[in-house]
N, C-alpha and C positions, 0 to 999 in steps of 0.2 A: 100469735104474737112472738113466739120463740123464733120462728123463721124470719120475721121482719127485723127483730133487734136481738141478735144473739149476744152482743156485748153487754147487755143489761142484766144478764143472769150469770151467776157463778157456775163452777163445775158441778156443784151438787144441785144446781137448779134454782138456788135462792137468788133473789134480786140483790144486786150489788148497789150500794148507795152511790148513786151518780154524783150527788153533791160532794161526798167525801172524795171521790176520785178527782173531781174538778178542783177541789181545794188542794189536794196533794199535787196535782199536775201544775197548778198555779205556783205553789211553793217551790216545786222543782224548777220551773222556768225562772222564777225570781232568783233562786240560788245560782243557776247557770248564768243569768244576766249579771249578777253581782260578781261571780268568778270572772266572767269576760271583762267586766269593767275594771276589776282589780288587776287582771293581767294587762289590760290596755294601759292603765296608769303606770304599772311597773315598766312596761316596754317604753312608754313615752319618757318616763323618768330616766331609764337606762340610756335611751338615745339622746336625751337632752343634756345629761351630765357632761359628756365631752364637749358639746357645743358651748355650754355655759362656762366650762373651764377655759376654753379658747377665748371666749368673749371677755372674761374677766382678765385673762392674760393680756389681751389687747388693750383693755381699759387701763391696766397698770402701766403698760408701755407707752400709752398715748401721749402723756406729757413729755416724756423723753423724746419721742418722735417729733412732736411739735417743736421742741427746743432745737433739735438737730436740723429740722427744716428751716427754722428761723435763722440759725447760725449759718447754714448753707446759703440762704438768701443774702445775708450780710456779706459773706465771703465773695459771692458772685458780684455784688455791688462794688465791693472794694477792688476786686480784680478789674471790673469795668472802668473804674476811676483811674486805676494804675495804668491800664492799657491806653486810656485817653491821654494821660499825662505823657506816656512814652511816645505816643503818636505826635503830640505837640513838640516834644523834645526833638524827635527825629526831624520834623519839619523845620524847626529852628536851626538844627545842624545843617540840613540840606541847603537852606537859604544862606547860612553863613559860609558854607563851603562854596556855593555858587557865586556869592559876592566876592569872596577871596579869590576865586579863579578868575572872575572878570577883572578884578583889580590887578592881579598878577599879569594877565594877558596885556592889559593896558600899559603896565610898567615895562613889560618886555618890549612891546611895540615902541614905546617912547624911548627906551634905552637903545633899541635897534635903530630907530630913526636918528637919534643923537649920534650914534656911532657912524651911521652912514653919512650924516652931515659933516661930522668931524673928519672922517676919512676923505670925503669929497673936498673939504676945505684944506686938508693937509696936502692932497694931490694938487689942488689948485695953487697952493703956496709954493710947492716945489716947482711946478711948471712956470709960475711967474718968476721965480728966482732964476730958472734956467732960460726964461724968455720964450718958452714954447707953450704958452697957455692956449688951450683949445677947449671948447665945450665938448663934452662927450657926445659921441654920435648916438642918435636915437636908433634903436633896433625896432623892427616891426611889432614886437610883442610888448614894448614899453609903453606906459601911459604917461 
């Protein structure tokens, strides 16, 4: 029996209580498990503290960030309306300038035509007084 189970006998040859060793071994494993669980909890807590701190900081700033985003949205909408107004104003000015240009060109043409007619009439009057009235000769480019 000694050769088959040498662990069941002490140094002096007496039988060691197997049950007592199993209980001590179980207690030792339980203590090691509790130590490991305790260390795991401390590590998790140590790792989670900075994360929780950052999350709480973000939660504190969240209303301010929401307000700033809302304010930015309103500013963008205001700028969009202002830009649209400026575009309409620019179009109105362009149309006004274009109309004024067309009107001025018409006035210049009318004045020029009036001057040409009055000059023609003045020349015709001078010729009729001198008795040498002739129609102006047509040149190949005149219409």
